[in-house]
TORPA-4810 file (N, C-alpha, C, O; in nm, 3 decimals):
<nodes>
NODE_1_1.702_-1.568_1.341_1.571_-1.528_1.383_1.555_-1.566_1.531_1.601_-1.671_1.575_M
NODE_2_1.490_-1.478_1.605_1.467_-1.503_1.747_1.321_-1.536_1.772_1.233_-1.494_1.697_V
NODE_3_1.296_-1.613_1.876_1.160_-1.653_1.909_1.092_-1.549_1.998_1.157_-1.460_2.053_S
NODE_4_0.962_-1.562_2.010_0.887_-1.474_2.099_0.935_-1.489_2.243_0.944_-1.391_2.317_E
NODE_5_0.967_-1.611_2.282_1.018_-1.635_2.418_1.151_-1.564_2.440_1.175_-1.510_2.548_D
NODE_6_1.238_-1.563_2.339_1.367_-1.495_2.352_1.348_-1.344_2.360_1.419_-1.276_2.434_E
NODE_7_1.254_-1.292_2.284_1.224_-1.148_2.289_1.171_-1.111_2.426_1.213_-1.012_2.486_I
NODE_8_1.077_-1.191_2.477_1.020_-1.166_2.609_1.128_-1.170_2.717_1.131_-1.084_2.805_T
NODE_9_1.216_-1.269_2.710_1.324_-1.280_2.808_1.418_-1.160_2.800_1.461_-1.108_2.902_A
NODE_10_1.450_-1.117_2.678_1.539_-1.002_2.660_1.474_-0.875_2.716_1.540_-0.794_2.781_A
NODE_11_1.345_-0.858_2.690_1.274_-0.741_2.744_1.273_-0.745_2.896_1.301_-0.644_2.961_M
NODE_12_1.241_-0.861_2.952_1.236_-0.875_3.098_1.372_-0.845_3.160_1.381_-0.772_3.259_R
NODE_13_1.478_-0.900_3.102_1.612_-0.877_3.156_1.651_-0.730_3.146_1.707_-0.674_3.240_D
NODE_14_1.620_-0.667_3.033_1.654_-0.526_3.017_1.578_-0.440_3.118_1.636_-0.351_3.181_Y
NODE_15_1.449_-0.468_3.134_1.368_-0.391_3.230_1.424_-0.406_3.370_1.435_-0.309_3.444_I
NODE_16_1.460_-0.528_3.407_1.514_-0.553_3.542_1.651_-0.490_3.563_1.678_-0.434_3.668_R
NODE_17_1.737_-0.500_3.462_1.874_-0.450_3.477_1.884_-0.299_3.465_1.962_-0.235_3.536_L
NODE_18_1.806_-0.240_3.375_1.818_-0.097_3.346_1.707_-0.012_3.407_1.714_0.111_3.404_E
NODE_19_1.604_-0.076_3.463_1.489_-0.004_3.519_1.425_0.091_3.419_1.384_0.202_3.454_N
NODE_20_1.418_0.045_3.294_1.354_0.123_3.188_1.266_0.029_3.107_1.302_-0.086_3.082_Q
NODE_21_1.149_0.080_3.067_1.064_0.001_2.979_1.126_-0.004_2.840_1.194_0.089_2.797_L
NODE_22_1.101_-0.114_2.773_1.150_-0.131_2.637_1.040_-0.203_2.559_0.976_-0.294_2.611_V
NODE_23_1.020_-0.163_2.435_0.916_-0.227_2.355_0.972_-0.348_2.280_1.093_-0.373_2.282_E
NODE_24_0.883_-0.421_2.217_0.920_-0.544_2.150_1.027_-0.530_2.042_1.110_-0.620_2.026_G
NODE_25_1.026_-0.420_1.968_1.126_-0.401_1.862_1.267_-0.398_1.920_1.358_-0.459_1.866_A
NODE_26_1.284_-0.326_2.029_1.415_-0.322_2.093_1.446_-0.456_2.159_1.561_-0.499_2.161_A
NODE_27_1.344_-0.522_2.214_1.363_-0.654_2.271_1.412_-0.754_2.168_1.494_-0.841_2.198_G
NODE_28_1.362_-0.742_2.045_1.407_-0.830_1.937_1.554_-0.805_1.904_1.629_-0.899_1.878_A
NODE_29_1.594_-0.679_1.904_1.734_-0.647_1.876_1.826_-0.699_1.986_1.933_-0.753_1.957_A
NODE_30_1.785_-0.683_2.111_1.864_-0.734_2.223_1.873_-0.886_2.215_1.981_-0.943_2.232_I
NODE_31_1.760_-0.951_2.190_1.758_-1.097_2.180_1.848_-1.145_2.066_1.917_-1.246_2.081_A
NODE_32_1.848_-1.074_1.954_1.934_-1.111_1.842_2.082_-1.102_1.877_2.161_-1.189_1.841_G
NODE_33_2.119_-0.998_1.947_2.258_-0.983_1.989_2.297_-1.093_2.087_2.406_-1.151_2.076_L
NODE_34_2.209_-1.122_2.182_2.238_-1.229_2.278_2.247_-1.365_2.210_2.331_-1.447_2.245_L
NODE_35_2.161_-1.387_2.113_2.165_-1.512_2.038_2.295_-1.525_1.960_2.358_-1.631_1.961_Q
NODE_36_2.337_-1.418_1.894_2.462_-1.421_1.819_2.581_-1.442_1.911_2.673_-1.516_1.878_A
NODE_37_2.578_-1.378_2.026_2.688_-1.392_2.122_2.695_-1.535_2.174_2.804_-1.587_2.200_A
NODE_38_2.579_-1.599_2.190_2.577_-1.734_2.241_2.613_-1.840_2.139_2.681_-1.937_2.171_G
NODE_39_2.568_-1.820_2.015_2.590_-1.924_1.914_2.713_-1.900_1.828_2.769_-1.995_1.773_S
NODE_40_2.756_-1.775_1.816_2.873_-1.741_1.735_2.960_-1.638_1.807_2.976_-1.526_1.758_H
NODE_41_3.015_-1.674_1.922_3.091_-1.576_1.999_3.210_-1.519_1.923_3.255_-1.408_1.952_P
NODE_42_3.262_-1.593_1.827_3.376_-1.544_1.749_3.340_-1.421_1.666_3.428_-1.343_1.629_E
NODE_43_3.213_-1.403_1.636_3.171_-1.285_1.560_3.172_-1.158_1.644_3.182_-1.048_1.592_L
NODE_44_3.161_-1.175_1.774_3.149_-1.060_1.864_3.275_-1.038_1.947_3.306_-0.925_1.984_I
NODE_45_3.346_-1.144_1.975_3.465_-1.134_2.061_3.562_-1.030_2.004_3.597_-1.033_1.886_R
NODE_46_3.604_-0.939_2.090_3.702_-0.838_2.051_3.644_-0.721_1.975_3.718_-0.636_1.925_G
NODE_47_3.511_-0.714_1.965_3.448_-0.604_1.894_3.360_-0.524_1.989_3.337_-0.564_2.103_T
NODE_48_3.313_-0.414_1.942_3.214_-0.336_2.015_3.081_-0.357_1.947_3.067_-0.331_1.827_T
NODE_49_2.984_-0.404_2.021_2.850_-0.426_1.967_2.755_-0.326_2.030_2.768_-0.292_2.148_A
NODE_50_2.661_-0.279_1.952_2.564_-0.181_2.001_2.424_-0.219_1.955_2.405_-0.272_1.845_A
NODE_51_2.328_-0.191_2.040_2.188_-0.208_2.006_2.119_-0.076_2.034_2.134_-0.020_2.143_V
NODE_52_2.046_-0.026_1.938_1.971_0.097_1.958_1.844_0.063_2.035_1.761_-0.014_1.987_I
NODE_53_1.831_0.120_2.152_1.713_0.098_2.235_1.618_0.215_2.210_1.645_0.329_2.247_I
NODE_54_1.507_0.184_2.146_1.413_0.289_2.109_1.275_0.255_2.161_1.232_0.140_2.159_C
NODE_55_1.208_0.354_2.206_1.069_0.340_2.242_1.042_0.267_2.371_1.118_0.181_2.415_G
NODE_56_0.931_0.304_2.430_0.883_0.237_2.550_0.733_0.216_2.537_0.660_0.208_2.635_A
NODE_57_0.689_0.209_2.411_0.546_0.187_2.388_0.518_0.038_2.399_0.552_-0.040_2.310_R
NODE_58_0.459_0.002_2.507_0.429_-0.139_2.531_0.287_-0.148_2.586_0.250_-0.076_2.679_I
NODE_59_0.210_-0.236_2.528_0.072_-0.254_2.572_0.069_-0.317_2.711_0.160_-0.390_2.750_E
NODE_60_-0.038_-0.288_2.783_-0.053_-0.343_2.918_-0.040_-0.495_2.918_0.028_-0.552_3.004_D
NODE_61_-0.105_-0.560_2.822_-0.103_-0.706_2.819_0.038_-0.759_2.796_0.076_-0.861_2.854_S
NODE_62_0.116_-0.691_2.711_0.253_-0.734_2.686_0.340_-0.712_2.809_0.425_-0.795_2.841_A
NODE_63_0.318_-0.603_2.878_0.394_-0.576_3.000_0.363_-0.680_3.108_0.452_-0.723_3.181_L
NODE_64_0.239_-0.719_3.116_0.201_-0.824_3.212_0.269_-0.955_3.175_0.322_-1.024_3.263_I
NODE_65_0.270_-0.990_3.046_0.336_-1.113_3.001_0.483_-1.111_3.036_0.537_-1.211_3.082_D
NODE_66_0.549_-0.999_3.014_0.692_-0.986_3.042_0.718_-0.999_3.190_0.815_-1.064_3.231_V
NODE_67_0.635_-0.939_3.271_0.660_-0.937_3.416_0.621_-1.067_3.486_0.672_-1.096_3.594_S
NODE_68_0.533_-1.145_3.426_0.489_-1.269_3.490_0.585_-1.385_3.470_0.580_-1.482_3.545_L
NODE_69_0.669_-1.376_3.374_0.757_-1.491_3.343_0.876_-1.489_3.433_0.962_-1.577_3.423_V
</nodes>
């Protein structure tokens, strides 16, 4: 399970790196992959991992929270 802070960080990083908005559901998937890669790298090493990035529906308040951190 990922925390709200990890989801926010994943969303912020994705927005900065890809210049695309991403909603919380995709942020949770990204955060989960990053968490797995950090805590259990043997599960991912040598494999191809994919995250489906869907949607850009993000409320103004959530976008402000993501951008302020």
